[in-house]
FIVOLO-65522 format. One record per residue (C-alpha): residue in one letter; x, y, z. Coordinates in steps of 0.2 Angstrom, whole numbers, padded with zeros to 4 digits, always signed. Each point is the difference from the previous one (the first is absolute). Layout:
% FIVOLO-65522
aXYZ;...
% end
This chain:
% FIVOLO-65522
m+0120-0008-0070;n-0009-0017+0001;a-0016+0001+0011;a-0003-0019+0001;v+0008-0017+0003;n-0008-0015-0007;g-0019+0004-0001;s-0002+0011+0015;l+0002+0018+0003;r+0017+0003+0008;v+0001+0011+0015;l+0008+0016-0005;r+0005+0012+0014;y-0001+0019-0004;l+0018+0001-0004;d-0002-0014-0013;l-0013+0010-0010;s+0005+0009-0016;e+0002+0019+0001;e-0017+0002-0009;q-0009-0012+0012;q+0007+0009+0015;r-0004+0017-0008;v-0018-0005-0003;l-0002-0008+0017;d+0007+0016+0009;a-0012+0011-0010;l-0016-0008+0006;p-0007+0010+0015;f-0008-0010+0014;d-0017+0010-0002;g-0011-0001-0015;n-0003-0012-0014;h+0014-0004-0013;l+0002-0010-0016;v+0016-0007-0005;c+0001-0005-0019;g+0014-0011-0008;p+0003-0013-0013;a+0003-0018+0003;g+0016-0004+0010;s+0001+0018+0008;g-0002-0007+0018;k-0018+0005+0004;s-0003-0015+0011;v+0017+0004+0009;l-0005+0018+0003;a-0018-0006+0005;a+0009-0010+0014;h+0011+0014+0006;r-0015+0013-0001;a-0011-0011+0011;v+0014-0002+0013;m+0004+0018+0000;l-0019+0005+0003;a-0001-0013+0014;l+0015+0007+0009;t-0010+0017+0001;g-0013-0009+0011;t-0013-0001-0013;p-0009-0017-0003;s+0007-0005-0017;t-0004-0014-0012;l+0009-0005-0016;l-0014-0007-0012;c+0003-0011-0015;r-0013-0005-0013;s+0003-0019+0001;n+0004-0013+0013;l+0015-0005-0010;l+0007+0018-0001;r-0003+0001+0019;q+0011-0015+0002;h+0013+0007-0011;v+0001+0017+0009;e-0003-0004+0018;p+0017-0008+0005;a+0009+0015-0006;a-0012+0012+0009;t+0001-0010+0016;e+0019-0001+0000;l+0001+0019-0001;r-0012+0001+0015;p-0008-0016+0007;q-0016+0009+0005;t-0004+0005-0017;r-0017-0005-0006;v-0002-0007-0017;a-0017-0005-0007;t-0010-0003-0015;v-0012+0014-0006;h-0015-0012+0002;s+0005-0004+0018;w+0002+0018+0005;v-0017+0005-0008;g-0008-0014+0010;s+0008+0005+0017;w-0004+0019-0003;y-0018-0005-0004;a-0002-0011+0015;h+0006+0014+0011;a-0008+0015-0008;v-0017-0008-0006;g-0001-0018+0007;g-0001-0016-0008;r+0008-0005-0017;p+0001+0012-0015;p-0014-0002-0013;t+0005-0011-0015;r-0009-0003-0016;t+0000-0019+0003;p-0003-0007+0017;g+0016-0003+0009;g+0010+0005-0015;f+0015+0012-0002;d-0009+0011-0012;i-0003+0015+0011;d-0016+0010-0004;w+0009+0017+0000;t-0016+0010-0003;a-0009-0008+0016;l+0016+0001+0010;l+0004+0018-0004;t-0019+0005+0004;e+0002-0008+0017;a+0018+0007+0003;v-0007+0018-0002;g-0009-0002+0017;a+0014-0009+0009;a+0010+0010+0013;e+0018+0004-0004;p+0013-0008+0012;s+0006+0010+0014;t+0018-0003-0006;p+0001+0001-0019;e+0010-0015-0008;a+0014+0002-0013;l-0001-0012-0015;v+0014-0004-0012;i-0007-0008-0016;d+0011-0010-0011;e-0005-0003-0019;g-0014+0013+0003;q-0005+0001-0018;d-0008-0018+0001;l-0013+0006+0013;p-0017+0008-0005;v-0003+0019+0003;e-0014-0005+0013;f+0014-0006+0011;y+0008+0017+0000;r-0016+0008+0004;l-0002-0011+0015;c+0018+0005+0006;r-0006+0018+0000;l-0016-0004+0009;a+0010-0010+0013;g+0011+0015+0003;a+0016-0009-0004;r+0016+0008-0005;v+0005-0009-0016;t+0016-0003-0010;v-0002-0010-0016;l+0013-0007-0011;a-0006-0004-0018;d+0004-0001-0018;e-0016+0001-0011;h+0010-0008-0015;q+0001-0016+0010;t-0019-0002+0003;i-0006-0018-0002;t-0017+0000+0009;e-0017+0005-0006;s-0003+0010+0016;r+0014+0013-0003;s+0004+0018+0004;t+0010+0013-0010;t+0013+0010+0009;a-0011+0015-0004;e-0015-0007+0008;i+0010-0005+0016;r+0008+0017+0000;n-0016+0009-0001;i-0010-0010+0012;l+0013+0001+0013;a+0006+0017-0004;a+0017-0008+0000;e+0017+0008-0003;e+0009-0010-0013;v+0019-0004-0001;g+0008-0012-0013;l+0013-0013-0002;s+0009-0003-0016;e+0014-0014+0002;n-0002-0019-0003;h+0011-0009+0012;r-0008-0018-0003;t+0004-0006-0017;t+0015-0002-0011;r+0001+0013-0015;p-0005-0013-0013;i-0016-0005+0010;a-0004+0019+0003;e+0002+0004-0019;l-0012-0014-0005;a-0012+0005+0013;e+0000+0018-0007;h-0007-0008-0016;f-0016-0003+0010;r-0001+0015+0011;l-0015+0011-0004;g+0005+0017+0006;g+0006+0011+0013;p+0018+0008+0002;p+0013-0012-0007;p+0009-0008+0015;v+0019+0001+0003;l+0005-0018-0006;p+0012-0010+0010;q+0018-0002-0006;r+0002-0018+0007;e+0003-0012-0015;g-0007-0018-0001;p-0006-0013-0013;t-0011+0006-0014;p-0018-0005+0003;l-0006-0016-0009;v-0015-0004-0010;a-0003-0018-0001;r-0011-0012-0009;y-0006-0015+0010;r-0006-0014-0011;a-0006-0011+0015;f-0003+0001+0018;a+0016-0011+0003;e+0011+0013-0008;l-0006+0014+0012;t+0003-0011+0015;t+0017-0006-0006;e+0006+0017-0002;l-0007+0006+0017;r+0009-0015+0008;a+0016+0004-0008;h-0001+0018+0006;v-0003-0005+0018;r+0015-0012-0002;h+0011+0013-0007;h-0006+0014+0012;p-0004-0009+0017;e+0001+0016+0009;r-0013+0010-0010;s-0018+0004+0002;i-0008-0005-0017;g-0017+0008-0003;v-0011-0010-0012;v-0015+0012-0004;v-0015-0008-0009;r-0016+0007-0006;f-0011-0014+0006;r+0000-0012+0015;e-0002-0015-0010;l+0018+0001-0006;q+0006+0005+0017;m-0007-0016+0008;r+0007-0010-0014;l+0017+0007+0002;l-0001-0002+0019;e-0004-0019-0002;a+0014-0002-0012;f+0013+0008+0011;e-0006-0008+0016;r+0002-0017-0009;a+0017+0004-0006;g+0006+0006+0017;v+0003+0018-0005;p-0002+0013+0014;v-0016+0009-0004;q-0013+0011+0008;a-0017+0005-0007;y-0011+0014+0005;v-0019-0002-0003;g-0010+0015+0005;s-0015-0010+0006;g+0010-0014+0006;q+0004-0007+0018;g+0015-0005+0009;r+0016-0001-0010;y-0009+0007-0015;r-0004+0016+0009;n+0017+0005+0005;i+0017+0001-0008;d+0017+0002+0009;a+0008+0012-0012;s+0017-0002+0008;r+0001-0018-0006;p+0009-0003-0017;g-0009-0012-0013;v-0015+0002-0010;h-0014+0012+0005;l-0016-0004-0010;v-0012+0015-0001;t-0014+0006-0011;r+0001+0017-0008;a-0013+0007+0011;s+0011-0003+0015;v+0017+0006-0006;k-0002+0019+0002;g+0014+0007+0011;l+0010-0016+0001;e+0017-0003-0007;f+0011-0016-0004;d+0017-0003-0006;t-0006-0009-0016;v-0018+0002-0007;f-0007-0012-0012;v-0017+0005-0009;p-0003-0017-0010;d-0018+0003-0007;c+0001+0016-0010;h-0010-0008-0013;r-0015+0001+0011;d-0001+0019-0003;t-0010+0003-0016;a-0003+0019+0002;d+0006+0012-0013;p+0019+0004+0004;s-0005+0018+0003;d-0013-0004+0013;p+0004+0011+0015;d-0004-0013+0013;q+0010-0014-0008;r+0015+0012-0002;m-0001+0005+0019;m-0001-0018+0005;y+0016-0004-0010;y+0009+0015+0007;v-0004-0007+0017;l+0005-0017-0005;c+0017+0005-0007;t+0004+0011+0015;r-0002-0014+0013;a+0017-0007-0006;r+0016+0005+0008;h+0013-0010-0010;e-0008-0010-0014;l-0017+0000-0010;r-0007-0013-0011;l-0016+0002-0010;g-0007-0016-0007;f-0014-0005-0012;a-0008-0016-0008;g-0003+0000-0019;d+0008+0002-0016;r+0005+0018+0002;p+0000+0013+0014;p-0016+0009+0004;p-0002+0018-0007;h+0005+0009+0016;l+0017-0010+0001;d+0002+0000-0019;g+0000+0019+0000;i+0015+0002+0012;p+0015+0007-0008;l+0013-0013-0004;d+0014+0009+0010;l-0010-0002+0016;y-0001-0019+0001;q+0008-0016-0005;p-0011-0013-0008;q+0002-0018+0007;p-0005-0013-0014;
% end
């Protein structure tokens, strides 16, 4: 089963789901709070869309919540194709709407007009807010990347909550473990185990970085061995990327960088060369605020925005910018996330005389070095 075409989430009807996904979806009662845990590529975002639609069909006001605006753009087309009235929003926008209705005004933030919610102040005010006459159903994708205070707000708001999460893919500082989510919501937990996204060689390399949890059922689909490439100059990277676009014009190619400086430099180079390219800048405006994930070509995103996305090919060209010890848990989780964004091909790149320690420690049978 392939859950996507190009960079967007493909619409999977119920009968298109795997037996495991159907079983998990069918096991979720409409009442109560629920936690669905699964590894990368197990179809959590697909199930989130189906769950939101099923809850809405019961007559309950339902919203599918995403941590980031880019993830919302990725998930929304599939959800609204299943049911045009399906509401998809970012967590921040939902909190703003709930607060305006229940308390009045804008949620308190640590900096004036900022996005950094002051959760202590908000929860204090939420305690005195009246519960809505019709409780809302929330479906939360990538729930491990949200703070525990958000789940306390969900309880105070009287929402019925379904969370899809994998605590071994956490890339934010404000995070929640699955135990914390389960305890705060008093949620029943069910699990997914199968990776439907990547090829087997990519999945095997990703396993080198995975921190814990039950081992996923690896895919059987074969594909090219992941590459580890040394880029001696910026021109080598852009030349390789242009060649990949030329040879695979139908593909979505995710170029995931650590810092915006390289993102903007690549954007300028590709626009000058006439390469089809889009860039997402979280604080940007206009065309840098939106990406059409259904379009092939190069998609330039930073690591902070890549969670939940997937591409036919993934380039991570600046691995030398990671200097933490190879055993550092945050770095390992980040590389597990980066590797599992790729459906068909994966290329990890670096500058310098030799690979950085976290790449140098990968078993030789899991990748192919590119001189």
